[in-house]
N, C-alpha and C positions, 0 to 999 in steps of 0.2 A: 491806699488809693494812688493812682497815677504811677507811671514807671519812668524813672530817670536813668539815662545811660550817658556816659562820657568816656572819651578816650584821648590820651596824649602819649605819643611814642614815635616809633619809626615807620609803622605801617600806615596805609591809607585808612583813615578813621571810619569811613562811611560804612563799609561792610560789617565792621565790628559793631557799630552803633545799631544798624538794622537788625543784625542777628540778636543783639540784646533786647531791642524793643519787641521783637516777635516773642521772645521768651517771657517778657514782662507784660504782654498785652492783657493777661488776666487781671492786671491791676487797674485797668482802665482802657477803654477803646472807643471813646467818643471822637477823638481826633488824634493826630500824630504830627510830629515835625522834627526836623534836624537842622543844625547849623554847623558850618565848618569854616575854619580860618585857613585860607590857602597860602601858598608860598609868597604871594604879594601882600600878605597881611590884610586881605579883604575877607569880610564875613559874608559867605553865601549861605542861603537857607531855602528851605522849602517846607511848607506845612499845609495840612489839608484835613478837613472833617472826614471821619470814617476810620477804617482800620489801617494798620500799618501796611498791609499788602497793597491797599489802594494808593497809599502815598508812594510806595516803592515803584508801582507801575506807571506813575504819571509824571516822572521827571527824568531828566538826563543826568545820570550819575557823574558824568565828566565835569559838570559845573560845580560839583561839591567835592572836588578832590582836595585833600589836606590831611595833615597828620595830627590835628587837634580838632575835636568836635564834641557836641552835646546833642542829645535827642530826648524825646519825651512822648509818651502815650498817655492820653488824658482821660480822667474821670471828672466831668465838669462840676465846679462849685460856683465860681463867679463868671457869669456870661454863658450864653447858650453854646452848644457845640457847633461851631462853624469854622471856616477857614481862618477867619480873622482872629478869633479867640484861641485858636490852637497855639501851643508852645512850639518853639521858643518865642520869647518876647524881647523887645528892644527898648532902649531909651530913645527919645525923639531924634537924637543925633546918630543913631545906629553905631555907637561905639561899644556899648555894653549889650550882651545878649545873655539871657537867663532862662533856665527851665526850673519849675517850682512845683513841689507837692505840699499842700497844706492850705491854710486860710490865714490871710493877714487881716486881723479883726479891725485894726484902726486904719485901713487903707483909705477910707473917705477923708479922714483928717489929714493924712499924708498927701493925698491927691490935691486937697484944697491948698495946702502949703505950697506944693510944687507948681500949681496953676498960677498962684500969685507971683511965683518966681519966673513965670514965662514958659513953663513946660506945657506941652500939649500931649493929648492921648488919643489913640486910634482904636483901642479895644475896650471891652467891658470888664476886663480882668483886674484882679488885685495884683497880679504878677507884674504887669506893665508899670504899675506904680513903684514897685521895688526896683525895677530896672532904671527908672528915671531918678529914683532917690540915690542909687549908687553913682550914677553919672553926675548928679548934683554935687556930691562930695568929691568925685574924681576931678572935677573942674578946679576945685580949690586946693586939693592935696596932691594931685598928680601922682597918686600912688594907688594902684588897684586894691591891694590888700587893705590899706587903711580905709579906702572908700567903702568897701564891703562891710568892714567892721563898724564904721560909724553909722552906716545905713541900718544894719541889723540891730544896733543899739536902740533905734527908734521904733522898731517893729514890735507889735503886740500880736500874739497868735502863734500859729505853728508853721513850720517850714522845713523842707529839705530842699536845698538849692544847689545847682551847679551853674557857674557863670563864667563867661570869657570876656576879655577886653581886647578890642582891635589894636589899641595902643600898646598893650603888653601881651603879645600873642604867644608867649612861651609858657603859659600857665592856665590851669583851670582852678578856680576857687570854689570849694564846696562848704556848706554849713548846714547845721541841723538843730532844730528845736521841735521835738515832738513828732518827727517824721523820719523813718529809718533812712540811713545813708551809710555807705561803706565804699571802700576802694580796694581793688585787687592789685597785687604787685607782681608784674611780670619782668622779663629781661628788657631793660630800657623802655618800659612802657607801664602805664597805670590805667586801669579800667575802673570807672566810677559807676555805681549802680545803687538803686534803692532796694535791690534784692539780689541775693547771691546767685540766682538762676542765670543772670546775665554775665556772670564772671566765671563760673565754674568751667566753662569751655576753654578758658585761657589760662587760668591759674587757680589754685586752691588757697593761696596765701592772701588773707584779707585782713583789713583793719576796719573796725566799726567806729564810727563817730558817736559820741555821747551828746546829749542835749547841751546846748550852749557852747558847742565847739565848732571850729572851722579848720579847714586844711588848705594849704597852698600846694598844688600838685604840679610838678614838672616831670619831664620825661624820665629822668633818672634820680629824682629826689622828691621828698615831701616834708612838710612841716605842719604839725598840728598845734593849734593854740586855742585858748578860750576866746570868746567874743571880747573879753576884757583884756586880751593880749598876754595871757599867761601861757608859757610853754607847757606842752603836754607830751609825756612819753607813753607810748602805747605798744603793747606786745602784738605781734602778728599772730592771728588765729587761723585755723584750718577749716575750710568747708568740708563737711562730713559726708556729703553724698556725691555720686558720680553723675555725669551728663546723662547716662542712660536712664536714670531715675526720673528725669524731667522730659523724656521723650514719650510719645504715644505707644511705642512698642507694638505696632500693628493694630491697635484698637482704633475704632472710628473716632472716639472722643476721649479726652482725659477723664471725664466723669466715669465712663464705662470702665476704663482701665483701673481707676481708683476703687470702684465698687468691687471689681474682681480681685484686687490686691488684698482684700481684707483678711483672708486666712494668714497671709504673711505679716500684715501690719499688726494684727492682734498678737501674733507670736512675738513680734519685735517689742511690743509694749510690756509683755510679762517675762520675756527671756531673761534668765539669770536673777529673777527677782522673787521667785516662789519655789519652795521645796515641795515637790509633788507628793512626797511621802508623808510629810507632817502638816502641810498647808501653811507653814510659816512664811511670811513675806518680809523681805528686807528691801527697803528703799533707801539707798545710800544718800540721796539728796535730801532726805528728811531726818537724818540721824540727829541733827542738832536740835530738832523740835519734837523728837519722838515722845518724850515724857510729857511734854506740854499737850501734844495731840491726845495721848491716852487719857490725860486728866482734864481735858477741856470741858468747860461748862457750857460752851456754845461754839458752834461752827457756822460761819457764814460763807456761802458760795456765790460768786458773782461772775457774770459773763454777758455776752450779747448773742442774740440769734441762736444758732445751733449750740453754741457753748452754754447758753442759759438753759437750753433743754437738757443737755448733759448734766448740768448742775442740779436740775430738778430731780432727775433719776438719783443723783448722789444724795440729795436730801432724804429720799425715801429709804435708800439702803443703809445710810449711816444711822438714821434714827431707828430702823428696825434691828440692825445687827450690832450697833454700838451703844444705843440708848443715850445718844448725845443730842440735845436740841439743835436742830439745824435749820437755817433759813437760806432762801435763795433770793438774790437781789438782781435786778437789771442793773448792769454797770452804768448804763446811761442815766439812770435816776439816782444812783447811790449817793453821790456827793451833793446833789441838789436838795435832798430832803432832810439834811442835817441828821444823819443816822446816829443812833446811840451805840457807840463802840467803846470798849474798854481795853486795857492792856492785857486782859486775860482772854480776849477773843482770838480765835483763829479764823483768818479769812483766806479762802481759796480763790485764786484768780485763774479762770480758764480762758485760753486764747490760742487758737491754732497758730497764728502768725507770731504771737508774742508782741505785736505792735498795735493792737486795737486801741484806738485813742480813748474811748470811753472806759475801757477796762484799765488802762494805764492811769487815767485820772482817778478812778475808784481806788486803785492800789495806793496812790500817793495820799489820798484822803485817809485811808485806813492806817497807813503808816504814821501819818501826822497825829492820829488819835491814839497811837501806841499799840495797835493790834499787831499780831504776827502775820506776815504776808507770805503765803505759799503759792508758787506758780505751778500751773499744769499747762505746759505749752509744748508745741511741736518743733518750732524752729530754734535750733541751737544757736546761741549767741544773740538772740533777739532781745529787745529792750526789757520786756517783762522778766525774761529769764535772768538778765543781769541785775535787775533792780529789786527783785523780791528778796526776802530774808533767806529763803531756801525754796527748793522746788523739785519737781520730777518731770522729766521729758517723757512725752508719750511715744516718741520714736516711730511715728506712722510713716515717715518718709515724706518727700515733697508732695504737696497736694496742689495741683495746678487748676483743676476745675473749680469754678467759683462756688458752686454748691458743695458744701462739705459732706463727705461720705465716710471715708476711712478715718479721718480725724475724729469724727463724732464717736465711732465705735471704740477707737483707741482712748478717747477721753473717758468713756464709760469704763473701759478696762482699768484705767489708772485710778478712777474713783473706787472701783471694786477692790483693787489692791490696797488702797489706803484703808478701806473699810475692814478688810481682813487683818491688816496689820494692827489696827486699833482694837478690833474685836478680840483677837487672840490675847493680847497683853492686858486688856481690860477684863477678860473673862466672860464676855457676853456672847462669845461664840465657842461652843464646846469643841473638844479635840476631835470627836467623831464627825461633827458637822464640818469642821475645817478640812478634814481628810476627804469628805464627800465632795465639798466644793472644789478642792484642788484636783481631784480626779476628773470632775466634769470640765474644769478649766482646760485641762490637757487635751480633752476631746473636742474643744470648741472649734479650732481651725478646720478640722475635718467636717464638722457639721455645717460650717459656713460654706465649704466647698460643695456640699450637697445642695445647698440653696442656690448657689451660682449655677450649678448644672441644670437647674430647672428654669433658666431664664426665658426660654421660649414660651413657657406658660404665662409669663408676665406680658409678653408681646401680644398674646391673644386678648387678654383683658384690656390692655392699653388701646387696642384697635376698637374695642367695643365702646370705650368711654372718651376717646380723644376729642369728641365734639361737645362734651359736657360743659356747662357754664359754671357749675358749682360742685363742690365735694364736701362731705363731712367725714372727719376721722374721729373715732371714738375708742377710748381705752380706759382701763381702770388700774389702780394700784401702780406698780412699777411701769406699766405700759401706757398710762395717761400721757407722760411726757413724750413717748414714742408717737402717739397720735398727733401731738403738737408738731413734732419734727417731720412726720410724714406730710402733714398739711403744708408746712413751710417749704419742703422740697418741691411739691407740686406747684405752689405759687411761684417760686423762684424761677423755675426753668420752663414751665409750660404756659404761664400767665393765666391759669385757670384759678378762679377764686376758690379757696379752700379754708376750712376752719377745723381746728382740733378742740375737743371737749372731753372732760371726764364723762364717761358713758351715762352715768346717772343724771348728769346735768342736762342731758338732751331734752328731757321732758319738762324742763323749766324754761323753755323758750324756743330753742332751735328746732324742736319737733314741728313747729309751725311751718318750717320750710319744706317738709317732706312731701313729695308727690312721686309719681311714676318716673319722673325725669331726674330724680336726685340720687346719685350714687353715694352710698354710705360705707366707709371702710371701718370694719370692726377688728380690733386686735383681740382675738378670742382664743389664745392659747390657754391650755388647762392650768389653772392655779386656783387659789381660794376664792377668786371673784368670778369663776367660770359660770356658775349658775345665774348670777346676777347679769352677766353679759348676755346670756341666752335670753333672759327676760327683756333686756333692752333691744335685742335683735327682733324679738317678736313684736315689740311696739312699732318698730320701723316697718316690718313686714306687713302689719295690719294696715299700714298707710301707703302700701304699694311702692315703698322705696326700693332701690336696687342695692342688694346687699353683697358686699365683697368682704370676705373674712380672711384674716391671717390665722391659720389653725395648725395644730400639730399633726404629724403624719398619721398617728393612730386614732385620731378622733373621727369616728363615723357618725356620731350624733349630729355634728355640725352640718352634715349633708342635708338634713331636713330643713335647715333655716337659711341656707346660703344660695345665692345665684351664681357666685364665683368664689372659689377657694384657692388661696395661695398657701401652700404647705411649707412648714418648717419642722426640723427634727425636735424631738422632746429635749428639754433641758431643765435645769433647776431655775426657779423663778428669778434668782439674782442675775442670771445670764439672759433671760428672755428679752430684755430690751435690745441687746446686741443682735441676737438672731432675728427678732421681729422687725427691726429697722431695715434690714437688707432687702426684703421683698418690696418695701415701700420705696426704697431708693430706685430699684429696678422699675417699679410701676411708674414713678415720676419720669424716669429717663425715657422709657419707651413711649409714654404719652407725649412727651415733649418732642421726641424725634418724629413721631407720627404727625405732629402738627408743624413739622419743619422749623422748629425753634433751634436757636443756637445754644445748646445745653452748656457748653463750656464758657460762653460769654453772654449770659442773659442780659437783657436790656436794663439799663439804669443801675446795674450792680457792679461791684468790684470785689476782688478776693480779700484784700486786707484793708479794713476801714480805718485809715489813719487820720481822719478828720472828724470833728464832732458834728 
């Protein structure tokens, strides 16, 4: 949540900050602001509710000239989105300015203490409290670094901060606890960001802060310490993607681009990891726990939102092909229900960003209880990737659209690879079955391309249902989680209420909603549940519901039951969730664009949920 950018160097900071904020806007877009220290050591700032472009259009850039500055694009937590609550925030004397991602849980206690000391407040945010707390210590210590350290020692909660001091205008101080923060090293300049997307245009050399660390950044030097003042040595790492990968590349929206990238992203997930002749899978990141995985008595998968849906598919396929009891947990509930976890358990943590706060908290709880923690993440160098016992990257490439598309299918592919690896060595998948699966896996990118080529079909259906108030999504077996994911996509970007159910559960309540105005999406590709799905479709048809089916290319029987059909190529059941999810992504996308919704930046959402 929220995007932080900072710059200190030889260039005018403003253009660099604005460029970074635009690239980070998917992290929050309720309001935005910038602050710059000029050559007279004055802090000039401008902030406004709304998007970064609106901020950029409404002020005179000459006022904000300076070679050191910080900026922020906000996803609101404390205080409604308005000009006043936008970041940066200041202490009451305008000496300290700060941008902040996270939640200071004890801000009321700190605010009361500061009020008693004579401090006043002009916003509803917890961030202003921290600015005043830093100034409180600066008055007595007359040292910016010490003041930040002492203030943070009193803070409870999460934060990623970048702050400047008018009295010490040659440095930016950054700190992290539970919220991602990094800085890129250029020639006589340093760029700060909460996401590598704001840095890659300037340098690929980055240093990631860990929880409980802070850094003092100058134009040509930096020093990392813990909040407790212990020196830290940290190696420089490389950003692994190029600027072109986070551009739209001629597509109208990032979401459409990312849907259409799935032939490549799926290939990148399995490339070099499977022998197509034998079906044998090698996941180097899991070598250290391979035997433990094969002999596991229980696997737990946890994640949030789309990642949880991927985990649910994982439960189905691991239990069927590996015969290992598998459970799926909402990461947001995991640590609060006192879970029964042992040192023999394997827990998989799925997160596109690798920074999801609830998933990180679940990971820490599982590790505290002695379980083996395995990460399935997309962002190289992210917190979960660094803190798990081991893991595997999905290699989907940068995903900028808030609604996850290619990351979801790559998460499914990673779970399939793990399943094949376990099943082969456990003996629960035969050699002939492995070879058949490997052969079909190799054909998958081409089949995804065939779906993408039909996207005009989805536009037609979208136009028919863009004014609907409700949708139902129904599936069975491996495709029940796909129904959940399809409903989530529609809700996220079109603001139409939608629910996903196991198809057989429809008659246990939801069928009461069916009338001639209710569109019902059935995932009806041919597998062992096909006849049951047809029966469920007939129950809806009898009540005049509008039936949209996802069906295989060679299925002519489905024509008798459907009002609209979205076709996909035939595949093995284990791969059907990947293929079947793509028409649902297109359907959501085209419904949302027909309703003039901002599909890349849907209201109230942000890409990486780094607060609880």
